[in-house]
C-alpha positions as CSV (number, residue, x, y, z in Angstrom):
1,M,-21.5,24.6,-21.7
2,T,-20.0,26.0,-24.9
3,D,-18.1,23.9,-27.4
4,H,-14.9,25.7,-26.5
5,A,-15.3,24.8,-22.9
6,T,-16.1,21.2,-23.8
7,Q,-12.9,21.0,-25.9
8,T,-10.9,22.6,-23.1
9,H,-12.1,20.1,-20.5
10,R,-11.5,17.2,-22.8
11,R,-8.0,18.3,-23.4
12,Y,-7.2,18.1,-19.7
13,G,-8.7,14.7,-19.2
14,V,-12.3,15.6,-18.4
15,R,-15.2,13.9,-20.1
16,L,-18.5,15.8,-20.1
17,T,-21.9,14.2,-19.8
18,E,-25.3,16.0,-20.0
19,R,-25.6,16.3,-16.3
20,E,-22.2,16.2,-14.8
21,V,-18.5,16.6,-15.4
22,K,-16.6,13.4,-14.8
23,I,-12.8,13.4,-14.3
24,E,-11.2,10.4,-15.9
25,A,-8.6,8.3,-14.2
26,P,-5.0,9.2,-15.1
27,W,-4.3,5.8,-16.8
28,R,-7.4,6.3,-19.0
29,V,-6.0,9.7,-20.1
30,A,-2.6,8.2,-20.8
31,I,-4.1,5.4,-22.9
32,R,-6.1,7.8,-24.9
33,R,-3.1,10.0,-25.6
34,F,-1.0,7.0,-26.5
35,R,-3.6,5.8,-29.0
36,R,-3.4,9.1,-30.8
37,H,0.2,8.4,-31.6
38,R,-0.4,6.1,-34.6
39,M,3.3,5.2,-35.1
40,A,3.5,4.2,-31.5
41,V,0.4,2.0,-31.7
42,A,1.7,0.3,-34.9
43,S,5.1,-0.2,-33.3
44,L,3.5,-1.8,-30.2
45,V,1.7,-4.2,-32.5
46,L,5.0,-5.0,-34.3
47,I,6.8,-5.6,-31.0
48,L,4.1,-7.9,-29.8
49,I,4.3,-9.9,-33.0
50,V,8.1,-10.2,-32.7
51,A,7.8,-11.2,-29.0
52,A,5.1,-13.8,-29.9
53,L,7.3,-15.2,-32.7
54,A,10.3,-15.4,-30.3
55,I,8.3,-17.0,-27.5
56,G,6.6,-19.4,-29.9
57,A,9.9,-20.3,-31.7
58,P,9.8,-24.0,-30.8
59,L,6.3,-24.2,-32.3
60,I,7.0,-22.0,-35.4
61,A,10.5,-23.1,-36.5
62,Q,10.6,-26.3,-38.5
63,H,14.3,-27.0,-37.7
64,D,16.6,-26.9,-34.7
65,P,18.6,-23.7,-34.9
66,S,21.8,-25.4,-33.9
67,A,21.4,-28.5,-36.1
68,I,24.2,-28.8,-38.7
69,D,23.5,-30.2,-42.1
70,L,26.6,-30.0,-44.3
71,R,24.6,-31.3,-47.3
72,A,22.5,-28.1,-47.2
73,R,25.3,-25.5,-46.8
74,N,24.7,-22.0,-48.2
75,E,21.3,-22.8,-49.7
76,G,19.0,-20.0,-50.7
77,P,15.5,-19.5,-49.5
78,S,13.2,-22.4,-50.3
79,L,10.0,-24.1,-49.0
80,N,12.1,-26.3,-46.7
81,H,14.3,-23.4,-45.5
82,W,12.3,-20.2,-45.7
83,F,15.3,-17.9,-45.1
84,G,17.9,-20.3,-46.5
85,T,20.8,-21.9,-44.6
86,D,24.2,-20.7,-43.4
87,S,27.7,-22.0,-44.1
88,T,27.2,-25.0,-41.8
89,G,23.7,-25.8,-43.0
90,R,21.8,-24.4,-40.1
91,D,18.3,-23.0,-40.9
92,S,18.4,-19.2,-41.0
93,F,14.7,-18.8,-40.2
94,A,14.9,-20.9,-37.1
95,R,18.0,-19.0,-36.0
96,T,16.3,-15.7,-36.6
97,V,13.2,-16.4,-34.4
98,Y,15.3,-18.1,-31.7
99,A,17.7,-15.2,-31.8
100,G,14.8,-12.9,-31.0
101,Q,14.5,-14.6,-27.6
102,V,18.1,-13.9,-26.8
103,S,18.2,-10.3,-28.1
104,L,14.9,-9.3,-26.4
105,M,16.1,-11.0,-23.2
106,V,19.3,-9.1,-23.2
107,G,17.5,-5.8,-23.8
108,V,14.9,-6.4,-21.0
109,A,17.1,-8.0,-18.4
110,S,19.9,-5.4,-18.8
111,V,17.4,-2.6,-18.5
112,V,15.9,-4.2,-15.3
113,I,19.4,-4.1,-13.8
114,S,20.0,-0.6,-15.0
115,I,16.7,0.8,-13.7
116,G,17.0,-1.1,-10.4
117,V,20.5,0.3,-9.6
118,G,19.8,3.8,-11.0
119,A,16.4,4.2,-9.3
120,L,17.8,3.1,-5.9
121,L,20.8,5.4,-6.0
122,G,18.8,8.3,-7.5
123,A,16.1,8.0,-4.9
124,L,18.7,8.0,-2.0
125,A,20.5,10.9,-3.5
126,G,17.4,13.0,-4.1
127,Y,15.6,12.2,-0.9
128,C,18.5,12.3,1.6
129,G,20.4,15.2,0.0
130,G,23.5,16.6,1.6
131,F,26.6,14.3,1.9
132,T,24.7,11.3,0.6
133,D,23.7,13.2,-2.5
134,S,27.2,14.5,-3.1
135,V,28.8,11.1,-2.8
136,I,26.3,9.3,-5.1
137,M,26.4,12.1,-7.7
138,R,30.2,12.3,-7.8
139,F,30.3,8.5,-8.3
140,T,27.7,8.8,-11.0
141,D,29.8,11.5,-12.7
142,V,32.8,9.2,-12.7
143,M,30.8,6.4,-14.2
144,M,29.5,8.6,-17.0
145,T,33.1,9.5,-18.0
146,F,33.7,5.9,-19.2
147,P,32.1,5.1,-22.6
148,P,30.1,1.9,-22.0
149,I,31.1,0.3,-25.3
150,I,34.8,0.7,-24.5
151,V,34.5,-0.7,-21.0
152,I,32.4,-3.6,-22.2
153,L,34.8,-4.5,-24.9
154,T,37.7,-4.4,-22.5
155,V,36.0,-6.5,-19.8
156,A,34.7,-9.0,-22.4
157,A,38.2,-9.3,-23.9
158,I,39.7,-10.0,-20.4
159,T,37.0,-12.2,-18.9
160,G,35.7,-13.8,-22.1
161,P,32.3,-13.2,-23.8
162,G,29.0,-14.8,-22.7
163,L,25.2,-14.2,-22.6
164,W,24.9,-13.4,-18.9
165,K,28.2,-11.4,-18.8
166,T,26.8,-9.2,-21.6
167,I,23.6,-8.6,-19.7
168,A,25.4,-7.8,-16.5
169,L,27.9,-5.5,-18.2
170,I,25.2,-3.5,-20.1
171,G,23.0,-3.2,-17.0
172,L,25.8,-2.1,-14.7
173,L,27.2,0.5,-17.1
174,T,23.9,2.2,-18.2
175,W,22.4,3.1,-14.8
176,P,23.7,6.7,-14.5
177,I,21.0,8.2,-16.7
178,P,18.0,6.7,-14.8
179,C,19.8,7.6,-11.6
180,R,19.9,11.3,-12.6
181,L,16.3,11.3,-13.7
182,V,15.1,9.8,-10.4
183,R,17.2,12.1,-8.4
184,A,15.8,15.2,-10.1
185,R,12.2,14.0,-9.5
186,F,12.9,13.2,-5.8
187,L,14.5,16.6,-5.2
188,L,11.1,18.1,-6.2
189,L,9.0,15.6,-4.4
190,R,10.7,15.8,-1.0
191,N,9.6,19.4,-0.6
192,L,5.9,18.7,-1.4
193,E,3.1,18.8,1.2
194,F,2.2,15.1,1.1
195,V,5.8,14.1,1.9
196,H,5.9,16.6,4.8
197,A,2.5,15.3,6.0
198,A,3.9,11.7,6.0
199,R,6.9,12.8,8.1
200,V,4.7,14.6,10.6
201,I,2.6,11.5,11.3
202,G,5.8,9.5,11.9
203,A,6.2,7.5,8.7
204,P,9.7,6.1,8.3
205,D,11.8,7.4,5.4
206,G,11.8,4.0,3.6
207,R,8.0,3.9,3.6
208,I,7.8,7.5,2.4
209,M,10.2,6.8,-0.4
210,L,8.5,3.6,-1.6
211,R,4.8,4.2,-0.9
212,H,4.5,7.9,-1.4
213,A,7.3,9.4,-3.5
214,F,8.3,6.5,-5.8
215,P,4.9,6.1,-7.5
216,N,5.4,9.6,-8.9
217,V,8.6,8.5,-10.7
218,I,7.1,5.6,-12.5
219,D,6.3,7.6,-15.6
220,V,9.9,8.7,-16.0
221,L,11.3,5.2,-15.5
222,I,8.9,3.7,-18.0
223,V,9.9,6.0,-20.8
224,N,13.6,5.6,-20.0
225,A,13.3,1.8,-19.7
226,T,11.6,1.6,-23.1
227,L,14.4,3.6,-24.8
228,G,17.0,1.7,-22.8
229,V,15.8,-1.7,-24.3
230,A,16.4,-0.4,-27.8
231,A,19.9,0.8,-26.8
232,A,20.7,-2.5,-25.1
233,I,19.6,-4.5,-28.2
234,L,21.9,-2.3,-30.4
235,L,24.8,-2.6,-27.9
236,E,24.4,-6.4,-27.7
237,A,24.3,-6.6,-31.5
238,G,27.5,-4.6,-31.8
239,L,29.3,-6.7,-29.3
240,S,28.2,-10.0,-30.9
241,F,29.1,-8.7,-34.3
242,L,32.6,-8.2,-33.0
243,G,32.6,-11.6,-31.4
244,L,32.6,-10.4,-27.8
245,G,28.9,-10.8,-27.0
246,V,26.6,-13.8,-27.2
247,Q,28.6,-16.7,-28.6
248,P,27.5,-19.5,-31.0
249,P,25.8,-21.9,-31.0
250,I,23.4,-19.6,-29.1
251,P,21.8,-17.5,-31.8
252,S,21.4,-13.8,-31.5
253,W,20.8,-11.1,-34.1
254,G,24.2,-9.7,-33.5
255,N,26.2,-12.9,-34.0
256,M,24.1,-13.7,-37.1
257,L,25.3,-10.4,-38.5
258,N,28.9,-11.5,-37.8
259,V,28.9,-13.6,-41.0
260,A,28.6,-10.4,-43.0
261,R,32.2,-9.6,-42.1
262,N,33.0,-12.1,-45.0
263,I,32.9,-10.1,-48.2
264,S,31.7,-13.1,-50.2
265,T,28.9,-13.8,-47.8
266,L,27.9,-10.1,-47.7
267,E,27.7,-9.9,-51.5
268,N,26.3,-13.4,-52.4
269,D,24.5,-14.9,-49.4
270,F,22.4,-12.1,-48.2
271,W,19.9,-14.4,-46.6
272,Q,22.4,-15.4,-43.9
273,W,22.6,-11.9,-42.4
274,A,19.7,-9.8,-43.9
275,P,16.9,-11.2,-41.7
276,A,18.8,-10.4,-38.5
277,G,19.7,-6.9,-39.7
278,I,16.1,-6.2,-40.7
279,A,14.9,-7.5,-37.3
280,I,17.2,-5.2,-35.4
281,V,16.3,-2.2,-37.5
282,F,12.6,-2.6,-37.2
283,C,12.6,-3.6,-33.5
284,V,14.8,-0.7,-32.5
285,L,12.7,1.8,-34.5
286,A,9.5,0.3,-33.1
287,I,10.7,0.6,-29.5
288,N,11.8,4.2,-30.0
289,F,8.4,5.1,-31.4
290,I,6.8,3.4,-28.4
291,G,9.0,5.5,-26.2
292,D,8.0,8.6,-27.9
293,G,4.3,7.7,-27.6
294,L,4.7,6.9,-23.9
295,R,6.5,10.2,-23.3
296,E,3.6,12.1,-24.8
297,A,1.1,10.0,-23.0
298,L,2.7,10.3,-19.5
299,D,3.9,13.9,-19.6
300,P,1.5,15.9,-17.5
301,R,2.6,19.1,-19.2
302,L,1.0,17.9,-22.4
């Protein structure tokens, strides 16, 4: 075979040997494409490091994140307190790594709720069509008219803030986008031959949706979930910054930024809010780069 033919086959996931042409598994092709996106690979390493620090916070942090030491109030970074202390003497490094647990949990848990609700409704709308599709899509359109941040602020102000309330609110207000994505894919899948063949042999609709159609939507959901985690972390940070998200003494990156509302702290005690702000910026950027890499890796058109 010519070099041009070899390059063409490799581009479409085919690895040539001397005696045969071997078609690679789709997941191998996706991994190879993802590895070509250097920023996505570097971002994945960064997120794994942040997750390891958050999970291993009890072993890494020298101090209890909620322990108050009034004799060490507003101290700058030192060997004893790597990121300094806040206005009540709590260790900022310990609070930053423990806050990673909370912020990442909010991002992942709220996306699980969002993807679960959106995928279920989108699959029903796309597969069933007709009246079911119309009802679900009109309900989705109504939900999309409400800005999530305004609704969350209103509900939090009425019912009170809290960790699990924040997770539930974010998850239940961000499902319309995955719902629309899944519906669009199911509208295409329900007319393909393998779905018709499953109907002909008598497979029930639930089995067709779960075992035959749904695996073809995983790529869309993975990319959407990745970007949704970044959006949820930002949303939680904004709510906690305003005092309507995760409440002290539970540390989160958002409520650590809340101290920056004080002009004196903002200007003079940067160690109290800068680590949380830097963590949010780098984590959100990294997750977005990972989402871009996954989009390129899983898109069959590429």
